[in-house]
C-alpha positions as a Markdown table, in Angstrom:
| # | Residue | x | y | z |
|---|---|---|---|---|
| 1 | Met | -22.2 | 48.3 | 127.8 |
| 2 | Ser | -26.6 | 49.6 | 127.5 |
| 3 | Val | -28.9 | 46.9 | 127.8 |
| 4 | Tyr | -31.5 | 46.7 | 125.2 |
| 5 | Ala | -34.7 | 44.5 | 124.8 |
| 6 | Gly | -36.2 | 43.0 | 121.2 |
| 7 | Ile | -39.2 | 41.7 | 120.5 |
| 8 | Asp | -40.0 | 39.9 | 117.3 |
| 9 | Ile | -43.9 | 39.5 | 116.6 |
| 10 | Gly | -43.7 | 36.2 | 113.9 |
| 11 | Thr | -46.3 | 34.5 | 112.4 |
| 12 | Leu | -45.7 | 31.4 | 114.1 |
| 13 | Thr | -43.4 | 32.0 | 116.9 |
| 14 | Leu | -42.6 | 35.5 | 119.3 |
| 15 | Arg | -38.9 | 35.9 | 120.2 |
| 16 | Leu | -37.5 | 38.0 | 123.3 |
| 17 | Leu | -34.1 | 39.0 | 123.4 |
| 18 | Ile | -32.5 | 41.0 | 125.9 |
| 19 | Ala | -28.4 | 42.4 | 125.8 |
| 20 | Arg | -25.9 | 43.8 | 126.6 |
| 21 | Ile | -24.1 | 46.0 | 123.9 |
| 22 | Gly | -20.9 | 47.0 | 124.1 |
| 23 | Ala | -18.5 | 49.5 | 122.7 |
| 24 | Asp | -17.6 | 47.0 | 119.4 |
| 25 | Gly | -21.4 | 46.5 | 118.5 |
| 26 | Arg | -21.5 | 42.5 | 120.3 |
| 27 | Leu | -24.0 | 41.0 | 122.1 |
| 28 | His | -24.0 | 39.6 | 125.2 |
| 29 | Glu | -26.6 | 37.8 | 125.8 |
| 30 | Leu | -28.7 | 38.3 | 129.4 |
| 31 | Ala | -32.2 | 36.3 | 128.1 |
| 32 | Ser | -33.4 | 35.0 | 125.8 |
| 33 | Glu | -37.2 | 33.4 | 125.5 |
| 34 | Arg | -38.9 | 31.9 | 122.3 |
| 35 | Arg | -43.1 | 30.6 | 122.0 |
| 36 | Ile | -44.5 | 29.2 | 119.1 |
| 37 | Val | -48.0 | 31.2 | 119.5 |
| 38 | Arg | -49.3 | 30.6 | 116.0 |
| 39 | Leu | -50.8 | 34.6 | 115.9 |
| 40 | Gly | -51.1 | 33.7 | 111.8 |
| 41 | Glu | -53.3 | 31.3 | 112.4 |
| 42 | Gly | -56.6 | 31.5 | 110.4 |
| 43 | Leu | -55.3 | 34.4 | 108.9 |
| 44 | Glu | -56.4 | 33.3 | 105.1 |
| 45 | Pro | -58.5 | 33.7 | 103.3 |
| 46 | Ser | -60.0 | 36.8 | 105.7 |
| 47 | Arg | -56.7 | 38.4 | 106.5 |
| 48 | Arg | -57.9 | 38.8 | 109.8 |
| 49 | Leu | -56.2 | 38.1 | 112.8 |
| 50 | Gln | -58.1 | 35.6 | 114.6 |
| 51 | Pro | -58.8 | 36.4 | 118.6 |
| 52 | Ala | -57.9 | 33.0 | 120.1 |
| 53 | Pro | -54.0 | 33.6 | 118.3 |
| 54 | Met | -54.2 | 37.6 | 119.4 |
| 55 | Ala | -54.7 | 36.5 | 122.9 |
| 56 | Arg | -51.6 | 34.2 | 123.1 |
| 57 | Ala | -49.8 | 36.5 | 121.9 |
| 58 | Leu | -50.9 | 39.6 | 124.1 |
| 59 | Glu | -50.6 | 37.4 | 127.1 |
| 60 | Thr | -46.9 | 36.2 | 125.8 |
| 61 | Ile | -46.0 | 40.0 | 125.3 |
| 62 | Ala | -47.5 | 40.9 | 129.1 |
| 63 | Glu | -45.3 | 37.6 | 130.8 |
| 64 | Trp | -42.2 | 39.5 | 129.4 |
| 65 | Thr | -43.2 | 42.5 | 130.4 |
| 66 | Pro | -41.4 | 42.8 | 133.9 |
| 67 | Val | -38.7 | 40.4 | 132.9 |
| 68 | Ile | -37.6 | 43.4 | 130.8 |
| 69 | Glu | -38.3 | 46.0 | 133.2 |
| 70 | Arg | -35.9 | 43.8 | 135.8 |
| 71 | Ala | -33.0 | 43.7 | 133.1 |
| 72 | Gly | -33.4 | 47.8 | 133.0 |
| 73 | Ala | -33.6 | 47.9 | 129.2 |
| 74 | Arg | -32.5 | 50.9 | 128.5 |
| 75 | Glu | -35.0 | 50.8 | 125.1 |
| 76 | Val | -37.7 | 48.1 | 123.9 |
| 77 | Val | -37.8 | 47.3 | 120.1 |
| 78 | Ala | -40.8 | 45.4 | 119.0 |
| 79 | Val | -41.0 | 44.2 | 115.1 |
| 80 | Ala | -43.8 | 42.3 | 113.9 |
| 81 | Thr | -43.5 | 40.9 | 110.1 |
| 82 | Ser | -45.8 | 39.1 | 108.0 |
| 83 | Ala | -48.9 | 38.2 | 110.2 |
| 84 | Val | -49.7 | 41.4 | 111.0 |
| 85 | Arg | -48.5 | 43.1 | 108.0 |
| 86 | Asp | -50.7 | 41.2 | 105.9 |
| 87 | Ala | -53.5 | 41.8 | 108.1 |
| 88 | Val | -56.6 | 44.1 | 107.6 |
| 89 | Asn | -57.3 | 44.1 | 111.5 |
| 90 | Arg | -53.5 | 44.8 | 112.2 |
| 91 | Asp | -54.2 | 48.3 | 114.0 |
| 92 | Glu | -56.9 | 46.2 | 116.8 |
| 93 | Phe | -53.8 | 44.3 | 117.4 |
| 94 | Leu | -51.5 | 46.7 | 118.0 |
| 95 | Gly | -53.7 | 48.7 | 120.0 |
| 96 | Ala | -53.9 | 45.8 | 122.2 |
| 97 | Val | -50.6 | 45.8 | 122.6 |
| 98 | Lys | -49.8 | 49.4 | 123.4 |
| 99 | Arg | -52.9 | 49.2 | 126.3 |
| 100 | Arg | -51.6 | 46.3 | 127.8 |
| 101 | Ser | -48.3 | 46.6 | 127.8 |
| 102 | Gly | -47.2 | 50.0 | 127.1 |
| 103 | Leu | -45.0 | 49.2 | 123.4 |
| 104 | Asp | -45.7 | 50.7 | 120.4 |
| 105 | Val | -44.6 | 47.6 | 117.8 |
| 106 | Glu | -43.7 | 48.4 | 114.1 |
| 107 | Val | -44.9 | 46.7 | 111.2 |
| 108 | Ile | -41.6 | 45.9 | 109.6 |
| 109 | Ser | -41.7 | 45.4 | 105.5 |
| 110 | Gly | -39.9 | 42.3 | 103.9 |
| 111 | Glu | -37.3 | 44.0 | 102.8 |
| 112 | Glu | -36.5 | 45.5 | 106.4 |
| 113 | Glu | -37.1 | 42.2 | 107.9 |
| 114 | Ala | -34.5 | 41.1 | 105.7 |
| 115 | Arg | -32.0 | 43.6 | 106.2 |
| 116 | Leu | -32.7 | 43.0 | 109.2 |
| 117 | Ser | -31.8 | 39.0 | 109.7 |
| 118 | Leu | -28.9 | 40.0 | 107.6 |
| 119 | Leu | -27.5 | 42.1 | 110.1 |
| 120 | Gly | -28.1 | 40.0 | 113.1 |
| 121 | Ile | -26.7 | 37.0 | 110.9 |
| 122 | Gln | -23.5 | 39.2 | 109.8 |
| 123 | Ser | -22.8 | 39.4 | 113.5 |
| 124 | Gly | -22.5 | 35.3 | 114.4 |
| 125 | Leu | -20.9 | 34.3 | 111.2 |
| 126 | Ser | -17.9 | 32.8 | 111.2 |
| 127 | Ala | -14.7 | 34.7 | 109.9 |
| 128 | Gly | -14.1 | 33.6 | 105.8 |
| 129 | Val | -18.1 | 33.6 | 104.9 |
| 130 | Asp | -18.6 | 36.3 | 102.6 |
| 131 | Arg | -20.0 | 35.7 | 99.4 |
| 132 | Phe | -23.2 | 33.7 | 100.6 |
| 133 | Val | -27.1 | 33.9 | 100.2 |
| 134 | Ala | -29.1 | 34.3 | 103.6 |
| 135 | Leu | -32.2 | 32.3 | 103.9 |
| 136 | Asp | -34.8 | 33.1 | 106.7 |
| 137 | Ile | -37.4 | 30.7 | 106.2 |
| 138 | Gly | -40.5 | 32.5 | 108.5 |
| 139 | Gly | -44.2 | 31.7 | 109.2 |
| 140 | Gly | -45.9 | 33.8 | 106.6 |
| 141 | Ser | -43.1 | 34.9 | 104.3 |
| 142 | Thr | -39.3 | 34.0 | 103.3 |
| 143 | Glu | -36.5 | 36.0 | 102.5 |
| 144 | Phe | -33.1 | 35.9 | 100.6 |
| 145 | Ile | -30.5 | 37.9 | 101.1 |
| 146 | Thr | -27.4 | 38.1 | 98.9 |
| 147 | Val | -23.9 | 39.1 | 99.7 |
| 148 | Ala | -20.8 | 39.5 | 97.9 |
| 149 | Pro | -17.3 | 41.5 | 98.8 |
| 150 | Gly | -17.9 | 45.2 | 97.3 |
| 151 | Gln | -21.5 | 44.7 | 96.3 |
| 152 | Ala | -24.5 | 46.1 | 97.9 |
| 153 | Pro | -26.5 | 43.2 | 99.8 |
| 154 | Ala | -29.7 | 42.6 | 97.4 |
| 155 | Met | -32.9 | 41.3 | 99.1 |
| 156 | Val | -36.2 | 39.4 | 97.6 |
| 157 | Ser | -39.2 | 39.0 | 99.9 |
| 158 | Val | -41.9 | 36.4 | 99.2 |
| 159 | Asp | -45.1 | 35.8 | 100.3 |
| 160 | Glu | -44.5 | 32.0 | 101.3 |
| 161 | Gly | -43.8 | 30.2 | 104.8 |
| 162 | Val | -44.7 | 27.5 | 107.1 |
| 163 | Val | -48.2 | 28.6 | 107.9 |
| 164 | Arg | -49.6 | 29.8 | 105.1 |
| 165 | Leu | -48.0 | 26.6 | 102.9 |
| 166 | Thr | -49.3 | 24.4 | 105.4 |
| 167 | Glu | -53.2 | 25.7 | 105.6 |
| 168 | Glu | -52.8 | 26.1 | 102.1 |
| 169 | Cys | -51.6 | 22.9 | 100.5 |
| 170 | Leu | -50.6 | 20.5 | 103.2 |
| 171 | Arg | -54.0 | 20.1 | 105.5 |
| 172 | Ser | -54.0 | 16.2 | 105.6 |
| 173 | Asp | -52.8 | 13.6 | 107.9 |
| 174 | Pro | -50.3 | 12.7 | 107.0 |
| 175 | Val | -50.0 | 15.1 | 103.7 |
| 176 | Arg | -50.8 | 13.0 | 100.8 |
| 177 | Pro | -48.4 | 12.7 | 97.4 |
| 178 | Asp | -50.9 | 15.3 | 95.6 |
| 179 | Glu | -50.6 | 17.7 | 98.2 |
| 180 | Leu | -46.5 | 17.4 | 98.0 |
| 181 | Ala | -46.5 | 17.7 | 94.4 |
| 182 | Ser | -48.7 | 21.2 | 94.7 |
| 183 | Ala | -46.6 | 22.6 | 97.7 |
| 184 | Arg | -43.3 | 22.2 | 95.7 |
| 185 | Ala | -45.2 | 23.4 | 92.4 |
| 186 | Arg | -45.5 | 26.0 | 94.3 |
| 187 | Ile | -42.3 | 26.8 | 96.2 |
| 188 | Ala | -40.7 | 26.5 | 92.6 |
| 189 | Arg | -42.9 | 29.4 | 91.1 |
| 190 | His | -41.6 | 31.6 | 94.2 |
| 191 | Leu | -38.4 | 30.5 | 93.7 |
| 192 | Asp | -38.2 | 31.4 | 90.0 |
| 193 | Val | -38.9 | 34.9 | 90.7 |
| 194 | Val | -36.4 | 35.2 | 93.3 |
| 195 | Glu | -33.9 | 33.6 | 90.9 |
| 196 | Ala | -35.2 | 36.4 | 88.2 |
| 197 | Lys | -34.4 | 39.2 | 90.7 |
| 198 | Leu | -31.3 | 37.6 | 92.2 |
| 199 | Gly | -29.6 | 36.6 | 89.4 |
| 200 | Ser | -27.5 | 33.3 | 89.3 |
| 201 | Leu | -26.4 | 32.0 | 92.9 |
| 202 | Ala | -23.4 | 30.1 | 91.9 |
| 203 | Gly | -20.4 | 30.3 | 93.7 |
| 204 | Tyr | -22.6 | 31.5 | 96.9 |
| 205 | Arg | -23.0 | 29.4 | 100.4 |
| 206 | Leu | -26.2 | 28.9 | 101.6 |
| 207 | Val | -26.6 | 30.2 | 105.2 |
| 208 | Gly | -29.8 | 29.7 | 107.0 |
| 209 | Thr | -31.6 | 31.1 | 109.9 |
| 210 | Ala | -35.5 | 30.9 | 111.9 |
| 211 | Gly | -36.8 | 28.0 | 113.7 |
| 212 | Thr | -37.4 | 25.9 | 110.7 |
| 213 | Ile | -33.6 | 25.5 | 110.1 |
| 214 | Thr | -31.9 | 25.5 | 113.5 |
| 215 | Thr | -34.6 | 22.5 | 114.2 |
| 216 | Leu | -33.5 | 20.5 | 111.4 |
| 217 | Ala | -30.0 | 21.4 | 112.9 |
| 218 | Ala | -31.5 | 20.1 | 115.9 |
| 219 | Met | -32.8 | 16.7 | 114.5 |
| 220 | Asp | -29.7 | 16.0 | 112.3 |
| 221 | Gln | -28.0 | 15.8 | 115.5 |
| 222 | Arg | -31.0 | 14.1 | 118.0 |
| 223 | Leu | -30.2 | 16.7 | 120.3 |
| 224 | Ala | -33.3 | 16.4 | 123.3 |
| 225 | Val | -32.4 | 19.8 | 124.8 |
| 226 | Tyr | -31.9 | 23.1 | 121.8 |
| 227 | Ala | -27.9 | 23.9 | 122.5 |
| 228 | Pro | -27.2 | 27.1 | 120.6 |
| 229 | Pro | -23.2 | 26.3 | 120.4 |
| 230 | Arg | -24.5 | 22.9 | 118.6 |
| 231 | Ile | -26.3 | 24.6 | 116.3 |
| 232 | His | -24.7 | 27.5 | 115.2 |
| 233 | Asn | -22.7 | 27.5 | 112.3 |
| 234 | Tyr | -23.5 | 23.7 | 111.8 |
| 235 | Arg | -23.5 | 22.6 | 108.2 |
| 236 | Leu | -26.6 | 20.7 | 107.1 |
| 237 | Ser | -26.5 | 18.6 | 104.5 |
| 238 | Val | -28.5 | 18.1 | 101.3 |
| 239 | Lys | -28.7 | 14.2 | 102.4 |
| 240 | Ala | -29.9 | 15.4 | 105.5 |
| 241 | Val | -32.4 | 17.4 | 104.3 |
| 242 | Gln | -33.8 | 14.7 | 101.9 |
| 243 | Arg | -33.6 | 12.1 | 104.9 |
| 244 | Ile | -35.0 | 13.7 | 107.3 |
| 245 | Leu | -38.0 | 15.1 | 104.7 |
| 246 | Ala | -38.5 | 11.8 | 103.7 |
| 247 | Asp | -39.2 | 11.0 | 107.6 |
| 248 | Leu | -41.5 | 13.4 | 108.0 |
| 249 | Ile | -44.0 | 12.9 | 105.2 |
| 250 | Ala | -44.1 | 9.1 | 106.1 |
| 251 | Arg | -45.5 | 9.6 | 109.4 |
| 252 | Thr | -48.6 | 11.7 | 111.2 |
| 253 | Arg | -48.4 | 14.5 | 113.0 |
| 254 | Ala | -48.8 | 12.3 | 116.4 |
| 255 | Gln | -45.8 | 10.3 | 115.0 |
| 256 | Arg | -43.6 | 13.3 | 114.3 |
| 257 | Arg | -43.6 | 14.3 | 118.2 |
| 258 | Glu | -41.5 | 11.8 | 118.6 |
| 259 | Leu | -38.6 | 12.6 | 116.9 |
| 260 | Val | -35.3 | 13.6 | 119.1 |
| 261 | Gly | -34.9 | 17.4 | 118.4 |
| 262 | Leu | -38.5 | 18.7 | 116.9 |
| 263 | Glu | -39.4 | 21.5 | 119.2 |
| 264 | Pro | -43.2 | 20.8 | 120.1 |
| 265 | Gly | -45.6 | 22.7 | 118.6 |
| 266 | Arg | -43.7 | 22.7 | 114.8 |
| 267 | Glu | -45.3 | 19.0 | 113.9 |
| 268 | Asp | -47.3 | 20.0 | 111.6 |
| 269 | Leu | -45.1 | 22.6 | 110.3 |
| 270 | Ile | -42.1 | 21.3 | 109.9 |
| 271 | Val | -43.1 | 19.4 | 106.7 |
| 272 | Ala | -43.8 | 22.6 | 104.9 |
| 273 | Gly | -40.3 | 24.3 | 106.2 |
| 274 | Thr | -37.9 | 21.4 | 105.2 |
| 275 | Leu | -39.9 | 21.2 | 101.6 |
| 276 | Ile | -38.8 | 24.8 | 101.2 |
| 277 | Leu | -35.5 | 24.4 | 102.4 |
| 278 | Ala | -35.3 | 21.1 | 100.5 |
| 279 | Glu | -36.3 | 22.9 | 97.5 |
| 280 | Cys | -34.0 | 25.8 | 97.7 |
| 281 | Leu | -31.1 | 23.6 | 97.8 |
| 282 | Asp | -32.0 | 22.0 | 94.8 |
| 283 | Gln | -32.9 | 24.5 | 93.0 |
| 284 | Phe | -29.7 | 26.7 | 93.4 |
| 285 | Gly | -27.6 | 23.7 | 93.4 |
| 286 | Phe | -26.2 | 23.9 | 97.0 |
| 287 | Ser | -24.7 | 21.4 | 98.8 |
| 288 | Glu | -25.8 | 22.2 | 102.3 |
| 289 | Cys | -27.1 | 24.8 | 104.5 |
| 290 | Leu | -25.0 | 26.5 | 107.1 |
| 291 | Val | -27.3 | 27.4 | 110.3 |
| 292 | Ser | -27.4 | 30.3 | 112.2 |
| 293 | Asp | -28.2 | 30.6 | 115.3 |
| 294 | Thr | -29.2 | 34.7 | 115.3 |
| 295 | Gly | -31.3 | 36.7 | 112.9 |
| 296 | Leu | -33.6 | 39.3 | 113.5 |
| 297 | Arg | -33.9 | 39.3 | 116.9 |
| 298 | Glu | -30.5 | 40.0 | 117.1 |
| 299 | Gly | -30.7 | 42.7 | 114.2 |
| 300 | Val | -33.2 | 44.4 | 116.0 |
| 301 | Leu | -30.7 | 45.3 | 118.7 |
| 302 | Ile | -27.5 | 46.1 | 116.6 |
| 303 | Asp | -29.7 | 48.0 | 114.6 |
| 304 | Arg | -30.9 | 50.7 | 117.1 |
| 305 | Trp | -27.8 | 50.5 | 119.4 |
| 306 | Gln | -26.3 | 52.1 | 115.4 |
| 307 | Lys | -28.8 | 54.4 | 115.6 |
| 308 | Ser | -28.5 | 55.8 | 119.0 |
| 309 | Arg | -25.0 | 55.9 | 118.8 |
């Protein structure tokens, strides 16, 4: 089995996955890391990546490079998403990564991000889940992908994520009612676009991936330590999302840190992510969200393995 390493450079989080891939295309994880670096912090309105977030990202990637080398990875695939995609100075950042760590980073489109996330999600789905909407809530963008038997997947990416929504709408601590109303209206406008492009989602299940949704699954179960087997395929109900959201907006950021299951570093952003999920559930009439602990980084590795065959 060949060893592959994948790095997902997101707006909020950097993720590393090193895995062996067998002849059947199944991943066997060797190492996994994630770090909240907030690369997209302060990106708006100048559309420039700021020095401090870039330094945090560069330091993290540099720390991971020897880990990848020791694992003997056949290939290293690094992709960057919304923040780098939107930045006018992205070449400065990409050049710095190349000089410091020797990595060539591919900046992927929102549509390619959706396709790769879907590959990752499908690698871990339970049997029988064949008609669904995949939801990937990121720091700077959110992707929707519909999957149904006999049909090609349809994908939509919108420029809305937890960092963007927090910095532009939910700045107060705790958040104010007028800010919540503004954020809800903004999310609803994006969802109207999604519905216009994808059509009716009646009869579909909702499958969610990425940090917001896995964090909510951990919070609903009060997991003091993140446990992937407890997260993956967890059924997160509308009532649970509404209950958690009500609790979050009633607290200050410092008070949110007391909540069991909330990953440190997400206390200011979790309201935005929960709000996006809650509005999706409400507008499209879903009763629950099936949680996937696999997504973009798994998809990146599977895609590269498929292309190398």
